[in-house]
N, C-alpha and C positions, 0 to 999 in steps of 0.2 A: 381551453386546453393550453397548457404552457408549451412553449417551444422546447424541443429536445435538442440540446447542443452536443456536438461531437466530444467524446471524452478525451480525445487526443491520442496520438500514435502510441505513446508509452503505455497507456491504459486500455487500449483497444483489445478486443477479443483475440485470442490465439497469438499473443505477442505481436499484434498489429498486422496479421496476415489476412486482413479483411479487404473488401473492395475500397473502403475509405483509406485504409492504411496504404494500399498500393497507389492511390491518388497522391497522397502526401509524399511518398518516396519518389514517385515519378516527377513531382514538382521539384523536389530537391535535385534530382538528376538534371533536369532541364534548367536549373537555376531560377525557377519561378519563386522559390522560397529558400531561405537559408536552412541549412541542415539542423539548426537549433529550433526551428519552428515546428511544433508538433500539432498545431491547429486545435489544441485543447480549448474548449469553450466556443468553438466556431459554430455559427448557426447553419441550418440546412441550406440557406441561400448562399452563404459564404462558401460552403463545401461544393455546392452546385457550380458556382462561378469558377472555383479552382478546377473542378472536373473539366469544365468547358475549355479552360486554358491549357490543361494537360492534353486533352484530346487534340487540340489544334497543334500543339508542339509535337505530338506523335505523327501527325499526318504525313509529313515528308518522308517518314521512315516506314510507312504502311503498318505502323503499330508493332513492328518486329525489332526486337533488340539486335538481331543479326544485321540489320540494315543501318544501325547507328554508326556514326563516324567513330574512329578509335577512341577519342577522348570521352565521348558520351558513353560508349560501350564499356570503357573501363570504370566510369563512375557508376553505371548501372550494375555491373558485376560486383563492385565493392559494396554498394548500398544493399543489394539483395542478398549477397552472401552473409553480411553482418545480420540482416533481418532474419534470415532463415536460421542461422545459428542461435540467435536470441530466442526465437519462437520455439525451437526444439527444446531448449533448456527450460522454457516455461510450460512444456508439455504438448506443444502443437505437433500433430501427426499429419504429414502431407498426404497420406493415403486417403483415397476416397472411401466413404462409408456407403452403406446400403441406400441411404437417403440422398446421396450426392449425385 
């Protein structure tokens, strides 16, 4: 069975509003990756490693954006506002469906 690699943030489902898309964006926010890195072609083990680094980066803030220091909070807001706007243009609907 061949490995399935991540398609990358730009080609992710729902404009990148998936679990993996959030990991990439959070890595950008914390400076773990440059904002030009979409992780296209990354293996599952690479994405798992990035996830673990992002979780560790969030720990001092209890995984809450409201607890981020001002500079990180501003980056988080900018990155996620841009992501939400792009996803909506691509047809993403933030409302939960019956199966969610």
